N, C-alpha and C positions, 0 to 999 in steps of 0.2 A: 839412191845416193852415191852408190858405189861405183855404177858405169859411169855416172857423171865424172867421178874423180878418174878413172880409167882413160874417159876421153879427155878432160883437162885437166891432166898431172899438175899444171903449174898455175892452176885457177884459185884463187884464196877460197875455201869454202866454210860457211858457219852452220852446223847443224841444230838443229834441236828437238826435245822429244823421243828423246834415242835411247835405248835401253841398257845396253851395252857396246859401247864406240871401239874400245880395244879388241874386244872377241869378234865386232863385226868387221876389222880392218880397217876401220877408219883412222885412229890415232894409234902409235906406239904403247904411251900412256897417257893417264888422265893429267898428271902432273907436266908433264912433258911431251905433249903433242908429235912432234917430228918433222912435221910434213905443212900441206899447205892446209889441213883443214881442225876446225877445233870449235865447240861448241858445248852444248848442254845437255845433261841427260834427263831422264825422267824422274829418277830418284836413288838415293843407296839404296843398298837391297837388304841393310837392316830395316828399314821400312816395310817389308814383307812379314816379319813377326809381330811388327805394331796392327796391321791386317786382322793377327789372329785375334791380341789382346781385346781390341776394341769389339770385335766381333761375340767375345766371350761376356763382356761389360753388357752390352745390351740386351744379350741372351742367357742370362747365368745358368741357365737347363744345358747348355752344349755339352755334346761330348765327344761328336764327330765332324769333321769338316772333309770337305770335297773340295780340292784346290783344282779349278781348271786352270790348264796351263799349257802352254806352245812348247811340246819334245822337241822342237826341231831348231830351236834358238838357244845360245846361252843365255840368254836373258830368262826363260823360261825352266831352265834346270835351276837356276841361282836363286831363283825368287822362291820355287819351291823345296830349295835345299834349307833356308832361310824358315821359313814355313815348319819345316819337319825338324828341327833343330829348338826349334819356340815351343812347338805341342807338349813336350812333357810336364815344364813347369806349367802350364795352362790347365793339365789334364783332357787332353786332347789327343783323338788320334786320328791320322791324317789317311785320307784316300785320293786316287789323282784320276781326274778327267780329263781327257785329249779335248783339244779343237781342233781337228782335222776336217768336221764338217757337222752338219746339222743332225743328221743322223745320226753319228756317233754319240753325239752331246744329250740329246733329248733320250738316247737310250739309259745312258750311261747314269742321267738325272734321277731317273725313273727308278731305276736300279738301286740309287745312293739311298734313295727318299723313302724304300718300302720298310727301312727301317728308323727309330725315333731319336729323337734330341740330334741332329745335324743340322748343319747350314754348308752355305758354299763361302769360298774365297774366289774372286775372278781376278787373276794377275794380268800385269801390263803386256799386250802383243798384239799383232796387227787383227790375228783370228779372233781376238777379243771385241775390237771394235765390229768387226765384220757381223758377230754374234750377238752382239749387243741386245738387242731386241728379244731373239729368243731366249737368252738365257736370264733376262731381267722377268721373262713371261714364266719360265718354268721355275723360278723361284716363287713367284707369286700361287702358280698351279700347285705345286707340292709342300707351300708353306715353308719353304724354307728360308730363315733368315741368312740374309746376304750382303758381304761388304766388298765395295770397289774400286778402283783405284782413280776412279774420275767423276766428278760431278754430275757431268753430262747422264750418266747411269742412275744417279739418284733423281735427277730431274725427270726422268722419264721413267719412274715408277720403284727404282732399286729403293735400298732399305737405307743405307749409307756409305760412304765414299771415305776415303781418307787418301790425299793425294798432294800433288803440286796446283800451283797455281798456274794455268796455262798461260792467262793473260800476262803476270810477271814476267814470265820465260822469253816470251816473245819481246818482250821491252827489252831483255837482258840480252837477246840477239841480237837487237837492233842496235845496242850500245858495242858488243863485238865488232859489228859489221862499221859502224863510225870509226872507230878504232884502229883498223885495218885500212880502211880508206883516207888516213890520217898519216899512215906508214908502219903501223906496227906489222907484226908476222903472225900468223896462224901460231906457227911453231913456239912462238913467245907467250900466247893465251890459252895457259891452263885450260881445259874440260871441267866444268863447273857443274855439281849438284844444285837441285833446287833449293833455295834458304827459305821459302814461304810456303807451307803445306796449309790445306784446309780439310776441314772435318764438315761433313753434310750429313742431315739427318732429314729423312721423309717421315714427319709423325702419322702421315695417311696409311703410311706401308705398315709402319708398325702396328697399328691399330689393328690392321687388317691380320696379322702375323700373331696379333694376341699380346705384342708386348708392351710392358713397361718400361721407356725409356729413362734410365736413372737422372734422377735432377743433375746431379754432376757432369753427365755425361752430356744433357743440354744445355748447361753452362759453357762447356768447352766448346762446345758448335761453332764454327762459323756463319753457319746458316740452318736455320730449320726450315725445311719445307713443308707448310700444312694441307 
């Protein structure tokens, strides 16, 4: 998107599915975008702490978590920071796995899995999508409970996810486009975080990991895949 904005600086742009539009240089601030771009973020950073709490609920014996994150973006750094700040309150030690390439991921997960009571958190980033199938497969291979930020990971065999409703965000994006076409300026439309989040649990994967999903967690789930 940044090259497009440089090429057409006066063309209105409405983005979505962006982790950190301020650090990415798309807007001056969330409340006051300041230019010809506005849109919707993937989540607020506090959501990253919720991933850790949910993983602990579904796997009470959890003591160690490896956070798979992209170290080259502010989003990856920010998500990790929130998880690290939340970890002491739930008795979890945090480790870090980079997402630079498949070989690095395979070696890091294999090394992490040598000790017991571990789990994985996959944070939101472009490399997370690129290596989606690999990470889900490694979690299954090493019997590691893992939480993801999008439903598609769970539909593909992952354990659980908690994240924004992608369909709703596209609807909201269309609403912003409509308002701009009717004369409003992107600079006057604040960047918004999602307002609707969904919890998805894969019971088949839980069974394969030997986990009994708490009834309270099942009751909260927006979707249960069997």
